[in-house]
ZALO-747485 format. One record per atom (N, C-alpha, C): residue number from 1; residue in three letters; atom name; x, y, z. Coordinates in steps of 0.2 Angstrom, whole numbers, plus 5000, padded with zeros to 4 digits. Atoms other than C-alpha are relative to their C-alpha. Example, Ala and Ser with C-alpha at 12.3 -4.5 7.8 and 13.67 -1.06 7.14 Angstrom:
% ZALO-747485
REC figu gukol midren   px   py   pz
REC    1   ALA      N 5004 4994 5000
REC    1   ALA     CA 5062 4978 5039
REC    1   ALA      C 5004 5006 5000
REC    2   SER      N 4996 4994 4999
REC    2   SER     CA 5068 4995 5036
REC    2   SER      C 4996 5005 5003
% end
This chain:
% ZALO-747485
REC figu gukol midren   px   py   pz
REC    1   MET      N 4993 5004 5002
REC    1   MET     CA 4726 4681 5283
REC    1   MET      C 4998 4994 5004
REC    2   ASN      N 5000 5006 4995
REC    2   ASN     CA 4725 4662 5289
REC    2   ASN      C 5006 4999 5005
REC    3   HIS      N 4994 5003 4995
REC    3   HIS     CA 4737 4655 5303
REC    3   HIS      C 5006 4998 4995
REC    4   LEU      N 4995 5004 5005
REC    4   LEU     CA 4746 4645 5288
REC    4   LEU      C 5004 5006 4998
REC    5   GLU      N 4996 4993 5003
REC    5   GLU     CA 4750 4661 5280
REC    5   GLU      C 5004 5003 5005
REC    6   GLN      N 4997 4996 4993
REC    6   GLN     CA 4755 4670 5296
REC    6   GLN      C 5006 4996 5001
REC    7   THR      N 4995 5003 4999
REC    7   THR     CA 4766 4656 5299
REC    7   THR      C 5006 4999 4995
REC    8   LYS      N 4995 5001 5006
REC    8   LYS     CA 4775 4656 5282
REC    8   LYS      C 5003 5009 5002
REC    9   GLY      N 4997 4994 5000
REC    9   GLY     CA 4777 4676 5287
REC    9   GLY      C 5005 5000 5007
REC   10   HIS      N 4996 5002 4995
REC   10   HIS     CA 4784 4670 5304
REC   10   HIS      C 5007 4997 4998
REC   11   VAL      N 4994 5002 5001
REC   11   VAL     CA 4797 4661 5297
REC   11   VAL      C 5005 5004 4996
REC   12   ALA      N 4996 4996 5003
REC   12   ALA     CA 4803 4674 5284
REC   12   ALA      C 5002 5005 5007
REC   13   ARG      N 4999 4992 4996
REC   13   ARG     CA 4803 4688 5299
REC   13   ARG      C 5007 4996 5005
REC   14   LEU      N 4992 5004 4995
REC   14   LEU     CA 4816 4673 5309
REC   14   LEU      C 5006 5000 4995
REC   15   GLU      N 4994 5001 5004
REC   15   GLU     CA 4827 4671 5293
REC   15   GLU      C 5002 5007 5000
REC   16   ARG      N 4996 4993 5000
REC   16   ARG     CA 4829 4692 5293
REC   16   ARG      C 5003 5001 5006
REC   17   VAL      N 4996 4999 4994
REC   17   VAL     CA 4833 4691 5312
REC   17   VAL      C 5007 4998 4999
REC   18   PHE      N 4996 5005 5001
REC   18   PHE     CA 4845 4677 5309
REC   18   PHE      C 5006 5005 4995
REC   19   GLN      N 4997 4997 5006
REC   19   GLN     CA 4852 4687 5293
REC   19   GLN      C 5005 5007 5003
REC   20   GLY      N 4998 4995 4997
REC   20   GLY     CA 4855 4702 5305
REC   20   GLY      C 5006 4999 5005
REC   21   PHE      N 4995 5003 4995
REC   21   PHE     CA 4866 4692 5315
REC   21   PHE      C 5007 4997 4994
REC   22   GLY      N 4995 5003 5006
REC   22   GLY     CA 4876 4686 5298
REC   22   GLY      C 4999 4991 5001
REC   23   GLN      N 5002 5007 4999
REC   23   GLN     CA 4868 4668 5302
REC   23   GLN      C 4995 4998 4995
REC   24   SER      N 5005 5005 5003
REC   24   SER     CA 4857 4656 5292
REC   24   SER      C 4996 4997 5004
REC   25   ALA      N 5005 5003 4995
REC   25   ALA     CA 4840 4651 5300
REC   25   ALA      C 5001 4993 4998
REC   26   LYS      N 4999 5006 5002
REC   26   LYS     CA 4841 4632 5299
REC   26   LYS      C 4993 4997 5003
REC   27   ALA      N 5005 5005 4999
REC   27   ALA     CA 4826 4620 5302
REC   27   ALA      C 5002 4995 5004
REC   28   LYS      N 4999 5005 4997
REC   28   LYS     CA 4826 4610 5317
REC   28   LYS      C 4994 4998 5004
REC   29   THR      N 5006 5002 4995
REC   29   THR     CA 4814 4598 5326
REC   29   THR      C 5000 5002 5007
REC   30   CYS      N 5001 4997 4993
REC   30   CYS     CA 4808 4606 5342
REC   30   CYS      C 4997 4994 5004
REC   31   ASP      N 5001 5007 4996
REC   31   ASP     CA 4808 4591 5355
REC   31   ASP      C 4994 5002 5003
REC   32   GLY      N 5004 4998 4996
REC   32   GLY     CA 4797 4602 5366
REC   32   GLY      C 4993 5001 4997
REC   33   MET      N 5005 4999 5004
REC   33   MET     CA 4784 4605 5352
REC   33   MET      C 4997 4993 4998
REC   34   LYS      N 5001 5005 5002
REC   34   LYS     CA 4784 4589 5346
REC   34   LYS      C 4997 4994 5006
REC   35   GLY      N 5003 5003 4994
REC   35   GLY     CA 4779 4582 5364
REC   35   GLY      C 4994 5003 5001
REC   36   ILE      N 5006 4997 4999
REC   36   ILE     CA 4765 4594 5365
REC   36   ILE      C 4996 4997 4995
REC   37   LEU      N 5004 5002 5004
REC   37   LEU     CA 4759 4588 5349
REC   37   LEU      C 4997 4994 5001
REC   38   ASN      N 5002 5008 4999
REC   38   ASN     CA 4760 4569 5353
REC   38   ASN      C 4996 5000 5007
REC   39   GLU      N 5004 5000 4995
REC   39   GLU     CA 4753 4572 5369
REC   39   GLU      C 4991 5002 5000
REC   40   SER      N 5006 4998 5003
REC   40   SER     CA 4738 4581 5362
REC   40   SER      C 4997 4995 4997
REC   41   GLU      N 5002 5005 5005
REC   41   GLU     CA 4735 4569 5348
REC   41   GLU      C 4998 4993 5004
REC   42   ASP      N 5002 5005 4996
REC   42   ASP     CA 4735 4555 5362
REC   42   ASP      C 4994 5001 5004
REC   43   THR      N 5005 4997 4996
REC   43   THR     CA 4722 4565 5372
REC   43   THR      C 4994 4999 4996
REC   44   ILE      N 5005 5001 5005
REC   44   ILE     CA 4711 4567 5358
REC   44   ILE      C 4997 4994 4998
REC   45   ASP      N 5001 5006 5003
REC   45   ASP     CA 4712 4551 5351
REC   45   ASP      C 4996 4995 5006
REC   46   ALA      N 5002 5003 4995
REC   46   ALA     CA 4706 4544 5368
REC   46   ALA      C 4993 5001 5002
REC   47   VAL      N 5007 4998 4999
REC   47   VAL     CA 4690 4554 5368
REC   47   VAL      C 4994 4998 4994
REC   48   ASP      N 5005 4999 5006
REC   48   ASP     CA 4674 4549 5358
REC   48   ASP      C 4994 5003 4999
REC   49   ASP      N 5006 4994 5000
REC   49   ASP     CA 4662 4563 5361
REC   49   ASP      C 5003 5005 4995
REC   50   PRO      N 4998 4997 5006
REC   50   PRO     CA 4664 4573 5346
REC   50   PRO      C 5000 5008 5002
REC   51   ALA      N 5000 4993 4997
REC   51   ALA     CA 4660 4588 5356
REC   51   ALA      C 5006 5002 5005
REC   52   VAL      N 4994 5000 4995
REC   52   VAL     CA 4673 4584 5370
REC   52   VAL      C 5007 5000 4996
REC   53   ARG      N 4994 5001 5005
REC   53   ARG     CA 4686 4581 5355
REC   53   ARG      C 5001 5006 4997
REC   54   ASN      N 4998 4993 5003
REC   54   ASN     CA 4683 4598 5348
REC   54   ASN      C 5003 5004 5005
REC   55   ALA      N 4997 4995 4995
REC   55   ALA     CA 4687 4606 5364
REC   55   ALA      C 5006 4999 5002
REC   56   GLY      N 4993 5001 5001
REC   56   GLY     CA 4702 4596 5365
REC   56   GLY      C 5004 5002 4996
REC   57   ILE      N 4996 4997 5005
REC   57   ILE     CA 4707 4600 5350
REC   57   ILE      C 5004 5007 5000
REC   58   ILE      N 5000 4994 5000
REC   58   ILE     CA 4705 4619 5353
REC   58   ILE      C 5006 5000 5007
REC   59   ALA      N 4995 5000 4995
REC   59   ALA     CA 4715 4615 5370
REC   59   ALA      C 5006 5000 4998
REC   60   ALA      N 4994 5003 5004
REC   60   ALA     CA 4729 4607 5360
REC   60   ALA      C 5003 5006 4997
REC   61   ALA      N 4998 4994 5004
REC   61   ALA     CA 4730 4621 5349
REC   61   ALA      C 5002 5006 5003
REC   62   GLN      N 4997 4996 4997
REC   62   GLN     CA 4732 4634 5362
REC   62   GLN      C 5006 4998 5005
REC   63   ARG      N 4992 5001 4997
REC   63   ARG     CA 4746 4625 5371
REC   63   ARG      C 5005 5000 4996
REC   64   VAL      N 4995 4999 5003
REC   64   VAL     CA 4754 4626 5356
REC   64   VAL      C 5002 5008 4999
REC   65   GLU      N 5000 4993 5002
REC   65   GLU     CA 4751 4644 5353
REC   65   GLU      C 5005 5001 5007
REC   66   HIS      N 4997 4997 4993
REC   66   HIS     CA 4756 4647 5373
REC   66   HIS      C 5008 4999 4999
REC   67   TYR      N 4992 5001 5001
REC   67   TYR     CA 4773 4638 5368
REC   67   TYR      C 5004 5005 4995
REC   68   GLU      N 4997 4994 5004
REC   68   GLU     CA 4776 4649 5353
REC   68   GLU      C 5001 5007 5002
REC   69   ILE      N 4998 4994 4996
REC   69   ILE     CA 4773 4664 5363
REC   69   ILE      C 5005 5002 5004
REC   70   ALA      N 4995 5001 4996
REC   70   ALA     CA 4785 4660 5376
REC   70   ALA      C 5006 5000 4997
REC   71   ALA      N 4992 4999 5004
REC   71   ALA     CA 4799 4657 5362
REC   71   ALA      C 5000 5007 4997
REC   72   TYR      N 4998 4993 5004
REC   72   TYR     CA 4794 4674 5352
REC   72   TYR      C 5001 5004 5005
REC   73   GLY      N 4999 4995 4996
REC   73   GLY     CA 4793 4683 5368
REC   73   GLY      C 5008 5001 5004
REC   74   THR      N 4992 5000 4999
REC   74   THR     CA 4811 4677 5374
REC   74   THR      C 5004 5003 4995
REC   75   GLY      N 4995 4998 5005
REC   75   GLY     CA 4818 4680 5358
REC   75   GLY      C 5000 5006 4998
REC   76   ARG      N 5002 4993 5000
REC   76   ARG     CA 4811 4698 5357
REC   76   ARG      C 5005 5002 5007
REC   77   LYS      N 4997 4998 4994
REC   77   LYS     CA 4818 4700 5375
REC   77   LYS      C 5007 5000 4997
REC   78   TRP      N 4993 5000 5002
REC   78   TRP     CA 4836 4695 5368
REC   78   TRP      C 5001 5004 4996
REC   79   ALA      N 5000 4995 5007
REC   79   ALA     CA 4835 4704 5352
REC   79   ALA      C 5001 5008 5004
REC   80   GLU      N 4999 4993 4997
REC   80   GLU     CA 4832 4720 5365
REC   80   GLU      C 5006 5000 5002
REC   81   GLN      N 4994 4999 4996
REC   81   GLN     CA 4846 4716 5376
REC   81   GLN      C 5007 5000 4994
REC   82   LEU      N 4994 4999 5005
REC   82   LEU     CA 4858 4715 5360
REC   82   LEU      C 5000 5004 4996
REC   83   ASN      N 5000 4994 5004
REC   83   ASN     CA 4852 4731 5354
REC   83   ASN      C 4998 4998 4993
REC   84   ASP      N 5003 5002 5006
REC   84   ASP     CA 4845 4722 5339
REC   84   ASP      C 4992 5003 5000
REC   85   THR      N 5008 4998 5000
REC   85   THR     CA 4829 4734 5336
REC   85   THR      C 4997 4998 4994
REC   86   GLN      N 5004 5003 5005
REC   86   GLN     CA 4825 4727 5320
REC   86   GLN      C 4997 4994 5001
REC   87   GLY      N 5002 5006 4999
REC   87   GLY     CA 4825 4711 5325
REC   87   GLY      C 4993 4999 5007
REC   88   ALA      N 5004 5000 4996
REC   88   ALA     CA 4816 4714 5341
REC   88   ALA      C 4992 5002 4998
REC   89   ARG      N 5006 4999 5002
REC   89   ARG     CA 4802 4723 5331
REC   89   ARG      C 4997 4994 4996
REC   90   LEU      N 5003 5006 5003
REC   90   LEU     CA 4800 4708 5319
REC   90   LEU      C 4998 4994 5004
REC   91   LEU      N 5003 5006 4996
REC   91   LEU     CA 4799 4695 5334
REC   91   LEU      C 4994 5004 5004
REC   92   GLU      N 5008 4997 4996
REC   92   GLU     CA 4785 4708 5343
REC   92   GLU      C 4995 5000 4995
REC   93   GLU      N 5006 5000 5005
REC   93   GLU     CA 4775 4708 5327
REC   93   GLU      C 4996 4993 5000
REC   94   THR      N 5001 5008 5001
REC   94   THR     CA 4776 4688 5326
REC   94   THR      C 4996 4999 5008
REC   95   LEU      N 5003 5002 4993
REC   95   LEU     CA 4772 4687 5345
REC   95   LEU      C 4992 5003 5000
REC   96   GLN      N 5006 4997 4998
REC   96   GLN     CA 4757 4699 5344
REC   96   GLN      C 4995 4995 4994
REC   97   GLU      N 5004 5005 5002
REC   97   GLU     CA 4750 4687 5330
REC   97   GLU      C 4999 4995 5005
REC   98   GLU      N 5000 5005 4998
REC   98   GLU     CA 4753 4672 5340
REC   98   GLU      C 4994 5003 5005
REC   99   LYS      N 5005 4997 4995
REC   99   LYS     CA 4743 4682 5355
REC   99   LYS      C 4993 5001 4997
REC  100   GLU      N 5008 4998 5005
REC  100   GLU     CA 4729 4686 5342
REC  100   GLU      C 4997 4993 4998
REC  101   ALA      N 5002 5009 5002
REC  101   ALA     CA 4728 4666 5337
REC  101   ALA      C 4997 4997 5005
REC  102   ASP      N 5002 5003 4994
REC  102   ASP     CA 4727 4662 5354
REC  102   ASP      C 4993 5004 5003
REC  103   GLN      N 5007 4996 4999
REC  103   GLN     CA 4713 4675 5358
REC  103   GLN      C 4994 4996 4997
REC  104   LYS      N 5007 5001 5006
REC  104   LYS     CA 4702 4670 5343
REC  104   LYS      C 4998 4991 5004
REC  105   LEU      N 5001 5006 5000
REC  105   LEU     CA 4705 4651 5349
REC  105   LEU      C 4996 5000 5007
REC  106   THR      N 5005 4999 4995
REC  106   THR     CA 4698 4656 5367
REC  106   THR      C 4993 5001 4999
REC  107   GLY      N 5007 4999 5002
REC  107   GLY     CA 4684 4664 5359
REC  107   GLY      C 4996 4994 4999
REC  108   ILE      N 5003 5007 5002
REC  108   ILE     CA 4680 4648 5349
REC  108   ILE      C 4998 4996 5006
REC  109   ALA      N 5002 5004 4994
REC  109   ALA     CA 4681 4639 5366
REC  109   ALA      C 4994 5002 5004
REC  110   VAL      N 5004 4995 4995
REC  110   VAL     CA 4672 4651 5377
REC  110   VAL      C 4993 5000 4997
REC  111   ASN      N 5006 4998 5003
REC  111   ASN     CA 4658 4654 5365
REC  111   ASN      C 4997 4993 4996
REC  112   GLY      N 5003 5006 5004
REC  112   GLY     CA 4655 4637 5357
REC  112   GLY      C 5001 4992 5002
REC  113   ALA      N 4998 5007 4999
REC  113   ALA     CA 4666 4621 5360
REC  113   ALA      C 4999 4998 5008
REC  114   ASN      N 4999 5003 4994
REC  114   ASN     CA 4667 4621 5378
REC  114   ASN      C 4993 4999 5003
REC  115   PRO      N 5007 5001 4999
REC  115   PRO     CA 4647 4624 5381
REC  115   PRO      C 4998 4994 4998
REC  116   ARG      N 5002 5006 5002
REC  116   ARG     CA 4644 4610 5370
REC  116   ARG      C 5003 4995 5003
REC  117   ALA      N 4997 5007 4999
REC  117   ALA     CA 4656 4597 5377
REC  117   ALA      C 4998 5002 5009
REC  118   GLN      N 5003 5000 4992
REC  118   GLN     CA 4648 4603 5396
REC  118   GLN      C 4995 4995 5002
REC  119   GLY      N 5004 5005 4998
REC  119   GLY     CA 4641 4590 5404
REC  119   GLY      C 4999 4994 4997
REC  120   THR      N 4999 5008 5001
REC  120   THR     CA 4646 4575 5395
REC  120   THR      C 5003 4996 5005
REC  121   ALA      N 4996 5005 4995
REC  121   ALA     CA 4652 4560 5405
REC  121   ALA      C 5008 4999 4997
REC  122   ALA      N 4993 5001 5000
REC  122   ALA     CA 4669 4561 5395
REC  122   ALA      C 5004 5006 5002
REC  123   THR      N 4994 4993 4999
REC  123   THR     CA 4684 4571 5400
REC  123   THR      C 5005 4999 4997
REC  124   LEU      N 4993 5000 5005
REC  124   LEU     CA 4700 4575 5393
REC  124   LEU      C 5005 5000 5006
% end
């Protein structure tokens, strides 16, 4: 399953968590994520070397994953504190998928993108 499909599953799980509290989930722009994406785009646009740019794209994607990991981990802990076993389980499932995505990105960086970018004059 690709990450886009996983993300759709994440949304469905969040909707179920909210329903468990008698609430409906509402889409909201996340200023923190928006800032991460804007900063990443600026950094990537400033780099001419394709190998360094690829390493930068992976680093940017990992910053997004880390932000999501923090959010889902916090949500899971809140659900546990509210004795919402199902919500905690759903959020844990999403948390594990985000950690797996981060690990895949680390593998791509360490085994390919970073070594190719190493030694170039450009820096991120």
